[in-house]
C-alpha positions in Angstrom: 101.5 54.5 -14.1 98.2 55.8 -15.5 95.1 56.5 -13.5 92.0 54.4 -14.1 89.4 56.2 -16.1 86.2 56.9 -14.3 84.1 57.8 -17.4 84.3 54.5 -19.2 80.8 53.0 -19.4 80.5 49.4 -18.2 77.8 47.3 -19.9 75.3 45.8 -17.5 73.1 42.8 -18.1 70.0 41.7 -16.4 69.8 38.6 -14.3 68.1 36.5 -17.0 70.6 37.5 -19.7 73.5 37.0 -17.3 72.2 33.6 -16.3 72.4 32.2 -19.8 76.1 31.9 -19.6 76.3 30.2 -16.2 75.7 26.5 -15.9 76.1 24.9 -12.5 76.9 21.2 -12.8 77.5 19.2 -9.8 80.2 16.5 -9.7 79.7 13.2 -8.0 82.1 12.5 -5.1 84.3 9.5 -5.8 83.9 6.4 -3.6 87.4 6.6 -2.3 86.9 10.2 -1.1 83.7 9.0 0.7 85.8 6.2 2.2 88.4 8.6 3.5 85.7 10.7 5.1 84.2 7.6 6.7 87.5 6.5 8.1 88.2 10.0 9.4 84.9 10.1 11.3 85.4 6.5 12.6 88.8 7.5 13.9 87.5 10.8 15.4 84.8 8.9 17.3 87.2 6.2 18.4 89.7 8.8 19.6 87.1 10.8 21.5 85.7 7.7 23.3 89.1 6.2 24.1 91.3 9.2 25.0 89.3 12.4 25.4 86.5 11.3 27.7 88.7 9.5 30.2 91.1 12.5 30.3 88.3 14.9 30.7 86.9 12.9 33.6 90.3 13.1 35.3 90.8 16.8 34.6 87.3 17.7 35.8 87.6 15.7 39.1 91.2 16.8 39.9 92.2 19.9 37.9 95.9 20.7 37.7 
Protein backbone atom coordinates (compact mmCIF):
# COMPACT_ATOMS: atom_id res chain seq x y z
CA UNK A 1 0.00 0.00 0.00
CA UNK A 2 1.39 3.39 -0.89
CA UNK A 3 1.66 6.29 1.52
CA UNK A 4 -0.44 9.41 0.84
CA UNK A 5 1.62 12.22 -0.62
CA UNK A 6 1.92 15.27 1.55
CA UNK A 7 3.25 17.64 -1.11
CA UNK A 8 0.28 17.56 -3.51
CA UNK A 9 -1.33 21.03 -3.61
CA UNK A 10 -5.07 21.18 -3.06
CA UNK A 11 -6.88 23.98 -4.86
CA UNK A 12 -8.88 26.16 -2.51
CA UNK A 13 -11.79 28.35 -3.45
CA UNK A 14 -13.28 31.29 -1.65
CA UNK A 15 -16.75 31.22 -0.12
CA UNK A 16 -18.41 33.11 -2.99
CA UNK A 17 -16.84 30.90 -5.62
CA UNK A 18 -17.68 27.76 -3.66
CA UNK A 19 -21.26 28.97 -3.10
CA UNK A 20 -21.95 29.04 -6.83
CA UNK A 21 -22.17 25.28 -6.96
CA UNK A 22 -24.46 24.77 -3.98
CA UNK A 23 -28.15 25.28 -4.24
CA UNK A 24 -30.29 24.48 -1.24
CA UNK A 25 -33.84 23.73 -2.27
CA UNK A 26 -36.35 22.76 0.36
CA UNK A 27 -38.89 20.07 -0.23
CA UNK A 28 -42.47 20.30 0.86
CA UNK A 29 -43.49 17.65 3.38
CA UNK A 30 -46.31 15.49 1.96
CA UNK A 31 -49.71 15.62 3.64
CA UNK A 32 -49.61 11.97 4.68
CA UNK A 33 -46.30 12.47 6.54
CA UNK A 34 -47.87 15.39 8.38
CA UNK A 35 -50.86 13.16 9.17
CA UNK A 36 -48.58 10.46 10.57
CA UNK A 37 -46.87 13.03 12.83
CA UNK A 38 -50.22 14.38 13.95
CA UNK A 39 -51.47 10.88 14.80
CA UNK A 40 -48.24 10.18 16.67
CA UNK A 41 -48.60 13.28 18.84
CA UNK A 42 -52.29 12.61 19.50
CA UNK A 43 -51.42 9.09 20.62
CA UNK A 44 -48.51 10.33 22.75
CA UNK A 45 -50.76 12.82 24.56
CA UNK A 46 -53.52 10.21 24.98
CA UNK A 47 -51.05 7.67 26.38
CA UNK A 48 -49.54 10.20 28.79
CA UNK A 49 -52.90 11.29 30.16
CA UNK A 50 -54.42 7.80 30.31
CA UNK A 51 -51.55 5.64 31.56
CA UNK A 52 -48.52 7.63 32.65
CA UNK A 53 -50.08 10.23 34.97
CA UNK A 54 -52.16 7.71 36.98
CA UNK A 55 -49.18 5.36 37.29
CA UNK A 56 -46.92 8.21 38.40
CA UNK A 57 -49.46 9.25 41.02
CA UNK A 58 -49.48 5.71 42.46
CA UNK A 59 -45.70 5.38 42.33
CA UNK A 60 -45.06 8.73 44.00
CA UNK A 61 -47.55 8.14 46.83
CA UNK A 62 -46.53 4.52 47.50
CA UNK A 63 -43.12 3.77 46.02
CA UNK A 64 -42.20 0.10 45.61
